[in-house]
N, C-alpha and C positions, 0 to 999 in steps of 0.2 A: 585669448587672439591679441597677440603683438602688435604695435603700428609698425607699419611697411613703409619700405618706399623704394623708389624705381632705380633699377639698375642698369637698364639700355643692353643688359646681354640676354641675348634670345633666349638661352638655355638656362637662365636662373633671373627673370625678368623683375622679381620682387627679392627684398633681404627685409630680417629687421630693421629699424631706422638705427638703433645702436651699435649695427657692425657698419665694418667698411668691404671695399671691395680691393685685393691686392692680387698677384700675379704669383702662379706657382714657384718660381726662381726667387723672391722673394720670404718663403717659407720653407724650403725644399731645396736640396741639390741632389741630381744623381750620383748614386756611388757607383763607380766604375774602376774600381780595383780590383786586381787579379787574385784570386785567392792562395796560388803556389802552395796547395796542401796537397801529398800525395793521396792521401785517404781519407775526406774529406765526408760530411754527413750533406747527403745529396738530397736539396729540396725538389718541391714541387708545389706550381699554381696550380690548386685547382678551385672549384665550385663552392665548396664549403670551406676553404682555407687554405693556407701554408701548410705542406705535410711533407714527412720524411719519407724518401722515395727509398723504396726497397729495390737495389739495384743487382743484387746477388741472384736473382730470378730470372735477369735476361729478358725480360718483356719491354717493351716499347723501343723508342730510338733510345741507343747508350751512346756515348760519349767514348772516343778514344783515350782522353784526358779529361781531367777536369781541374786542372790546375790555374785555367783560363775563366775558372766562373768565377760570379761576384759573391762576396761573402756579404752575408744575410744574419742583420743583427736584430734583436728582439725590438719591435718596434718600428720598422722597414717597413713602408708602405713600396708593395710590388704591384705594377700594372703592366696585363697583356695588350704591349700597342698595335699587334696584329690580330690578324681575321677580326675585323670590328664588327663584324655583321653576327658570325656563329661563336666568336671565341674572346667575346666582349667579359671583361673579368679581372677582379683586383681585389688585396686582400691585404690586413694589416698582418705582418709575420708574428705568431707568438713562439716560433723556435728559431733556431740559430743553426745556419750552414752555410751551404752554396747552392748557388742558382745559377741557369745559363743565362749567360749575358743575353741572349735574346728579350727578354724581360727588362722593364724599368725600374730600379730601385730608388724610390724616393726615402730621402732621412732628412730627418727635420735640421732645419738652420738652430733654432730657439725653443724654449720649452712649449711647444702646441702640444696640443695630444692628437697624434697620428691614427687614433679611431674614429674621430670626427672626420677627418678629411677620407680616410674609407669608407665610410657611411654615405661623404658629399661624392664621392666618383662613382661607387656603386651610380646611385641617383641617377650621373652623369651618363653610365653605359648604359642605365635603364631607358632612357627617354632618346638613346641615339645620339646625344651632343658629339661624346665622340666619333661617333662614326662621321660627322659632319665635318670634323677637320682633317678625316684620314684621306690620303691618297694611292691609288695602285691601280693593276691591274681592270679589275671588275671589282664589283662591290662583294661577292663573295669568295675572293679568291686573291687573300692575302691585302687586303684592305688595313693599311697601317696610317697611324698616328705617329709622326716624327719625333725627336726628342725636344725639337726648338717648339714644334706644339705648344708640347708636355709643359717646359717651363716659360711659357706666355700664355698659358690656360688661366683665367679669372677665374678667382674662389672667391666665397666670401670668407671674411674674417670675423670672428665672433672673440668676446676674449676670454684666456685660457682658462678660467673659471667659469665661463658659460660652456665653451666646449666639455669641458669634464662633466658638467650636471647634462647635456644633451647626450653625450654616450652613455652615462647610466640612464637615462631615463630610457635610450633607445633598447640599450642592452636588456633591462627588464623588463618594456613592453614585446620585444622579438623573441625573449624565452619562452616568455607567457606564448605567444600565438605556435611557435616550432614544437612545443610541447602537445598543441592541437593538431598539428598537422602531422607529428610521428603518430598519434592516434588512429587519424583519417588513415595513415599509410600502412598502419600494421591493421587496421579492419581489411583495407585492401589487399594485402599478405592472408590474410585468413579466408577471405573469399575466393580468390585466385586459388588457394589450396584446396577448398571444400570444391570448385569445380573441377580442377582436376582430380581429386579422390572418386567424384562424382561420374566423370566420364570413364576412369580405369575400370570401377564395378561395375558399370553398366554395359560396357564393350567387351568383358573378358566373362559376366557371369549371366547377362541376364537382366529380365527385368521380374523375373518367378523366383524369390527366394526360396523355394521349395523346389528347384531342379532338381532332378538329378544329375550329377557330377561324373566326371570320367578323367583320365590323367590325359593332359593335352596333345602329350610326345614330342612337345618343344619345349627347348633348354627356357625360354624366357617367359614361362607361365606353367604353371602348376596343374591347374586343371580348369576344364570348360564345361559347357553343358552337355548332357549324353547326345544329343539329336545336332551338333556343331561340329563342324568338321577341321581340319587344317589343312594347307595346302602353300606352294611354292608363290610368290608373288606374280612372277615372271609367266604362269601362265594365264594371268588375266588381262595382261599389259606388256605391250611393245614400247620401248627406251629409243626416244628421238632426244635430241640435244637444240638447244635453243640458238636464239642467231647471234652468229659470231662478230657481235658490235664491242663497244665500249660506250661509255657513258657520254662521249663527245660527240656519237651519233644521236644521242635523242633531240628532238623538235619541240616545237609549240605548240605542234598540233600533227598529225597526220593516222599513222595506223596504230592501235593501243598495243602496247609490249610490257610485261609483266618481267624484271628481272631480277636478279637475288636480294638488292637491297631492299626493294619493296617487300620482298618475301622476308626479310629476318625484320621489319619494320613493325612496332606496335601496332600498326593500324589494321595487321594481318591477324585475321580471327580464324584463319586457315580453311574453314568450311564455305567460304563464296567469294567470290571475286567483287571487293569491291571496290567504287570510284578514286578512293586515296591511293588506290595499288596501281593505279593505271599511270604508265608515260607513252610517249609516242616516239614514231619512227616515219623514215621516209616509206611511201607507199611502194616504192620498186620492190621492197623484200618480199611483196605477192606475187614474183615474179621470179625473184631472185633466188628466194628459201620459202616455197610452201612448206617445207614439210617441217618448218620451226612453227608452223599456224597451230593450236591447238584447239580441241571441240568440246564439247559441252560432255563433264563426266570425265574428262582428262586431270592427273595431278603436274605441276609445275614443281620441282626439289629446286632448293637451292644448291648448288654442287661443293660452295664454300660455305664454312663458318669461324668465326674466330673464335669459338669453343665449342667445347663439347655438346654441351646444352644445347647449342643450337642446331647443331649435327642433324637433319633430318627434318628441319624445317619447310614447306610448302604450302600450295594453294590450291584449293580442290577449285575447276572449275565448274560455275553450277548454272552456267547458261549459254547462248548460242552467240552473244557476239565474237566476231571476227578479233582475236587476241592472238601475239604472238609470245611465245617463251623468250625472252630477252637473254642477255651475258649472263653466264656463271650459274646455267638451271640446267636441270634432266628433265625431259618431258615421259609422262608413264600415260603412253597413249591405248586406252582402253578397247580393248578388241573384243568386247562381249558384248555391247549397247548397251549395257545392264547398269543403272545406278546403283552406283557402289558407294554413295555420300558415308554410308555404315565406316569404310576403311578410311574418311579423314578423322574419325574421332577414333579410330584405332590409331591411326598414325599420329594423333595428338600424346599416346601415352607413352611415360617414362619405358614400360615393358616392352613393347615394340620396339622403341628407337634403341633400347639395348644393345641389338642387332648391328646397329649402323654405327654407333660408339663403340663399340669395342675393336672396328676394323676400322675406323678412321686413321688415317697418319697427319700428321705435322705437329707442329712448333706455337707458329703463330697463326698460321690459317691451316682448317682441317677440311679437307678434301675429302669428298662422298662422290662416288664412281657409280656409273653404271652394272660395273660388276657386283659392288657393295651393293646394291639397291636388289638385285638379281638373286640375290642367297640369301636374302630375308623370306620369312614365313609368315603366314597371314590367318589368322582365325574368321571362319564364315558362320553365322547362324545364317535360317533358314532367310530367303527373303522376305517372307511374312515379318520373319523376326526383328531383319532390322529396319524394315521402314517403323515396328514401332519403338524401336532405339532410336530412329533417327528422328521422331517425332515428340520423343521423350525428352530427348537431350536437346531439343534445339528448342522449347519451349521451356527449360530448366535454364538454358544457358542464359537466354535471352534476359531469364529475369535477374539472374545474378550478376551479369552484363548491366545490366540498368542498374542496380545496386550499386556499382564500381562505378560507372559515371557518376553518379549522384554525391558519391565520399571525390572523386576526383573534381568535379567544380567546387564542392569546398575547400578542397585545398589550395585552387585556386584562387577563388574569394579572399582565402585567409593569406594566401602571398601578396596579393596585390594589395592588402590593406596593411602588411606591413611595409609595403615600398611605399605605401601614403604617408605611414608614419614617419618614416625616416624622411621623406620628402619635406613632412611640416616642420618637423624639426632642426632638420639641417639649414633651410631657409630660415629657419625663424617666425615663420608663420605661426608656430606655437610657442611659445615662450612657458620656460622653464622656470621654477618657481625655486 
């Protein structure tokens, strides 16, 4: 531990007593020149670094011309001054090209190590120090820090030799941690793949490995157990529509609602309504739009998806709470009164969803309609077998999800540890030898 001194700066209260405090403008200038290149290498600022953007696939927002973009050199420090709550990000570029002038491009004046300041500004974003210097309409809507505030931002200044040592040790330690994180992420991928294959195996073949099979009669599946049946989905459900609202209609409290954003969220496990999925709307909709209320055993499907993989995402209503289907949703209203939770597991399979994915249309957004859903078929075991399958998968999926949660917590702890390492070295709390 090195000797420290106070800085009187709230977001960096102490630094090594060997260091000085200066302002960004003493070490960097903002490069604002225009590229004026007709076919440049276009870059993007991502969480994992500055990357070359593929503009040939027409995905994302494309500029009419890139001549007004700013040139980026190796070692330039790119900061996102916008959306300081959700979009907080910075990275030192290791590639050359051009980037949107919306980003702030800091270029060193002297022979400083820009990677050291990349780590320092990452720390500033993490502790919301940049956020405290921002202005805007609301915290989650274009909360922005201006160039004057950036240039006058106070930064610690170690010697160039110490900057290089700090970067070396942080890189080394962070690379070791990243390997551990990748290992956990790979294990999570394997668990998710196992869970998906287990669900598919059980809902299409049942629990008896010796059961006699027959041709399914449907294009999306070869064989099913002999005593199972197939039928159109529309025989068991009527089709409804969610509330005609937008995100702006959501309230702090009121009547519960689930919209397409929550259906596509990572918190949705498809087989039950969890509190994380619930938002709220004005109670007036009970009078004006009672047809958008859902009942126990209904399904709520998202009617749009940003990719084909998400086409068919849904949530199964497993309780008697008063809940509305929200914007961009289709309701499958159970007209039998029978609990078909088994179908929630069936709807999770790629086999069943292939019926939807082959029919959806779109480029950036894929639309799922009542017509598409009504043309799908389902396979049905006996009700006794459905209950056996539900109980088996409930137990197995709970066990797998628990293992995934453990590994996700490990990743969080590793990321927190990585942040603590960066903080201690960029402020001089830990001395490099």
